[in-house]
C-alpha positions, 0 to 999 in steps of 0.5 A: 829598569832594575830590581830594588830588593829591600827588607821591611823594618816592621815584619821582616819580609823581603820585598822587590820593586822595579826602579829606573836604572839611575834611581838612588831613592824610591818608595814602596809598600810592603806586600805583607804588612802594607807599611810604606818605606823610603828606599835608598840605594846601598853599596850592593846594587840589588839590596836597598836600605829601607826606613818606614814613612808615614804617620808618626806614632805617639 
């Protein structure tokens, strides 16, 4: 297992999730604002890109 560190796009909090070593994608929820994010491995092995997922805002 490895740590995927990511920054919430809604509130800016830094979050961490344990993911399998071979994972390139994951999902996690911000510990501060509870927004769900889709995570993708970035060029740096620890920092991952995050984008919100879930309900669309009209």
